[in-house]
C-alpha positions as CSV (number, residue, x, y, z in Angstrom):
1,X,23.2,-3.8,15.5
2,X,21.3,-6.0,13.9
3,X,22.3,-8.5,10.8
4,X,20.3,-9.8,7.9
5,X,20.9,-11.8,5.0
6,X,18.9,-10.7,1.7
7,X,19.1,-11.5,-1.8
8,X,19.1,-9.3,-5.0
9,X,18.3,-10.2,-8.3
10,X,20.0,-8.4,-11.0
11,X,21.4,-8.2,-14.6
12,X,25.0,-9.7,-14.8
13,X,26.4,-6.6,-16.4
14,X,26.0,-4.6,-13.2
15,X,27.3,-7.6,-10.4
16,X,31.4,-5.9,-10.9
17,X,30.0,-2.4,-10.2
18,X,27.9,-3.7,-7.3
19,X,30.7,-6.2,-5.8
20,X,33.8,-3.8,-6.5
21,X,31.7,-0.5,-5.2
22,X,28.7,-1.6,-3.7
23,X,24.9,-0.5,-4.6
24,X,24.3,3.1,-5.9
25,X,22.5,5.4,-3.8
26,X,18.8,5.6,-3.8
27,X,17.2,8.3,-5.7
28,X,13.5,9.0,-5.9
29,X,12.3,8.4,-9.4
30,X,9.5,8.9,-12.0
31,X,8.6,5.4,-10.5
32,X,6.6,5.9,-7.3
33,X,5.0,2.5,-6.7
34,X,7.5,1.0,-5.0
35,X,6.0,-1.3,-2.4
36,X,8.3,-0.4,0.6
37,X,9.0,2.9,-0.7
38,X,12.4,4.0,-2.4
39,X,15.5,2.3,-1.7
40,X,17.9,-1.2,-2.5
41,X,15.9,-4.0,-2.4
42,X,16.8,-7.4,-1.6
43,X,14.4,-11.1,-1.3
44,X,15.2,-13.3,2.2
45,X,14.5,-15.6,0.1
46,X,17.4,-16.8,-2.5
47,X,14.7,-18.6,-4.7
48,X,12.6,-15.5,-5.5
49,X,15.8,-13.1,-6.3
50,X,16.7,-16.2,-8.8
51,X,13.2,-15.9,-10.6
52,X,13.3,-12.1,-10.4
53,X,16.4,-11.7,-12.0
54,X,15.3,-14.6,-14.7
55,X,12.4,-12.6,-15.8
56,X,13.4,-9.5,-15.7
57,X,16.6,-9.8,-18.1
58,X,14.4,-12.4,-20.1
59,X,12.2,-9.3,-21.0
60,X,15.3,-6.8,-21.2
61,X,17.0,-9.2,-23.6
62,X,14.1,-9.6,-25.8
63,X,13.0,-5.8,-25.9
64,X,16.9,-4.6,-26.4
65,X,18.2,-7.9,-28.6
66,X,20.6,-7.9,-25.9
67,X,22.4,-11.2,-24.3
68,X,22.9,-10.7,-20.7
69,X,22.6,-12.7,-17.9
70,X,20.8,-13.1,-14.8
71,X,22.6,-13.0,-11.3
72,X,22.0,-12.7,-7.9
73,X,23.9,-10.8,-5.1
74,X,23.6,-12.2,-1.7
75,X,24.2,-9.6,0.6
76,X,25.0,-8.6,4.3
77,X,23.0,-5.9,6.0
78,X,23.7,-4.3,8.9
79,X,21.6,-1.5,11.0
80,X,20.9,-0.1,14.0
81,X,17.2,0.9,13.0
82,X,14.9,-2.3,11.4
83,X,11.4,-2.1,11.4
84,X,10.0,-5.4,10.4
85,X,6.3,-4.6,9.5
86,X,5.4,-8.5,10.2
87,X,4.9,-7.7,13.6
88,X,1.6,-6.6,14.6
89,X,3.1,-4.0,16.9
90,X,5.4,-2.7,14.2
91,X,2.7,-2.5,11.7
92,X,0.1,-0.7,14.0
93,X,2.8,1.9,14.5
94,X,2.8,2.5,10.9
95,X,-0.8,2.5,10.3
96,X,-0.8,5.1,13.3
97,X,1.5,7.2,11.7
98,X,-0.2,7.2,8.4
99,X,-3.6,8.1,10.2
100,X,-1.8,11.1,12.1
101,X,-0.2,12.4,9.1
102,X,-3.3,12.5,7.1
103,X,-4.8,14.8,9.6
104,X,-1.9,17.3,10.4
105,X,-2.1,17.5,6.2
106,X,-5.9,17.9,6.1
107,X,-5.4,20.4,9.0
108,X,-2.8,22.9,6.8
109,X,-5.3,22.2,3.7
110,X,-3.0,20.5,1.9
111,X,-4.6,18.0,-0.5
112,X,-2.6,14.7,-1.7
113,X,-2.8,13.6,-5.3
114,X,-1.9,10.0,-6.5
115,X,-3.8,9.8,-9.9
116,X,-0.7,9.5,-12.4
117,X,-1.0,11.5,-16.0
118,X,0.0,8.4,-17.4
119,X,-2.7,6.6,-19.6
120,X,-4.6,3.3,-17.7
121,X,-2.2,4.4,-14.6
122,X,-5.6,4.9,-12.4
123,X,-6.8,1.8,-11.3
124,X,-7.2,1.1,-7.4
125,X,-4.8,-1.1,-7.1
126,X,-1.7,1.4,-8.7
127,X,-3.1,4.2,-6.9
128,X,-2.9,2.3,-3.6
129,X,0.7,1.1,-4.3
130,X,1.8,5.0,-4.9
131,X,-0.2,6.1,-1.7
132,X,1.7,3.3,0.4
133,X,4.9,4.2,-1.4
134,X,4.6,8.0,-0.2
135,X,4.0,6.9,3.1
136,X,6.5,4.6,3.2
137,X,8.7,7.5,2.1
138,X,7.8,9.6,5.0
139,X,7.9,7.1,7.8
140,X,11.3,6.0,7.1
141,X,12.4,9.7,6.9
142,X,10.5,10.9,9.7
143,X,11.8,7.9,12.1
144,X,14.9,7.5,10.6
145,X,14.5,4.3,9.8
146,X,17.4,2.2,8.4
147,X,16.0,-0.9,7.0
148,X,12.4,-2.0,6.8
149,X,11.0,-5.5,6.0
150,X,7.3,-6.8,4.9
151,X,6.0,-9.9,3.6
152,X,3.4,-9.4,0.6
153,X,1.1,-12.4,0.1
154,X,0.5,-13.2,-3.5
155,X,-2.7,-15.6,-4.9
156,X,-1.1,-16.3,-8.4
157,X,1.9,-15.3,-8.9
158,X,3.8,-16.6,-12.2
159,X,6.0,-18.8,-10.3
160,X,3.1,-20.8,-9.3
161,X,4.4,-24.4,-10.3
162,X,1.4,-25.2,-12.3
163,X,-2.6,-24.7,-13.4
164,X,-3.5,-27.0,-11.0
165,X,-1.9,-25.6,-8.0
166,X,-2.9,-22.2,-8.5
167,X,-6.5,-23.5,-8.4
168,X,-5.9,-25.9,-5.1
169,X,-4.3,-22.6,-3.4
170,X,-7.2,-20.5,-4.2
171,X,-9.4,-23.3,-3.2
172,X,-7.6,-23.7,0.1
173,X,-6.9,-19.9,0.5
174,X,-3.4,-19.9,0.3
175,X,-1.1,-17.7,-0.7
176,X,2.5,-17.3,-2.1
177,X,4.8,-15.1,0.4
178,X,7.4,-12.6,-0.7
179,X,9.4,-10.9,2.4
180,X,10.5,-7.8,0.9
181,X,13.6,-6.1,2.2
182,X,14.0,-2.6,1.6
183,X,17.8,-0.8,2.4
184,X,17.6,3.0,2.6
185,X,21.3,3.6,2.4
186,X,24.0,1.3,0.7
187,X,26.5,1.9,4.1
188,X,24.0,-0.4,5.8
189,X,25.5,-3.3,3.1
190,X,28.8,-4.5,4.3
191,X,29.3,-7.7,2.1
192,X,28.4,-8.9,-0.9
193,X,29.1,-11.7,-3.4
194,X,27.3,-13.1,-6.1
195,X,25.9,-16.6,-6.4
196,X,26.4,-18.8,-9.4
197,X,23.1,-20.7,-11.1
198,X,21.8,-22.2,-14.5
199,X,20.7,-19.2,-16.7
200,X,18.9,-21.9,-18.9
201,X,16.0,-23.1,-16.4
202,X,12.6,-22.1,-17.8
203,X,11.4,-18.9,-16.8
204,X,8.0,-18.4,-16.8
205,X,6.7,-14.7,-17.8
């Protein structure tokens, strides 16, 4: 059984429940664009989880006139079936699975529709996210995968330190990397602890 450490950004009002009862069982929601399918999400890096928590809580507080605080949970994750899509061999396995899956459903006369009925929600990028989420969920279910990991690259994230750095990154063809960890079941999260930090740091949205 392999061990991983992940960092989960959340609201402070969620912390006591997570620490005492663990994370809630993931359920399929209307939001069908999760990066690695449905599950409990962690960053491999504390700073990214901190940025995520501060950004989301600031938006939440403004929207609902609330006074919540950002928090980060450090978790120990244990699983037998961990797939790291940063490895070329594992990515090839996933892509091959998607290819065969699509061939099979075409043979059965099934048509997959990833078009949303929501307004302004059918850009090529958003459709691709829905399609990826669907195949990630199918892949994890068919292969009994407990944890899946992948590093997403971003050219211009909000946490980039300055306009100058963003421009230079583009000129040098560099990217910021965000390694995501998606856990299928709470039972794979064996230890949890809150990490304290100063909420008053500037948050760029």
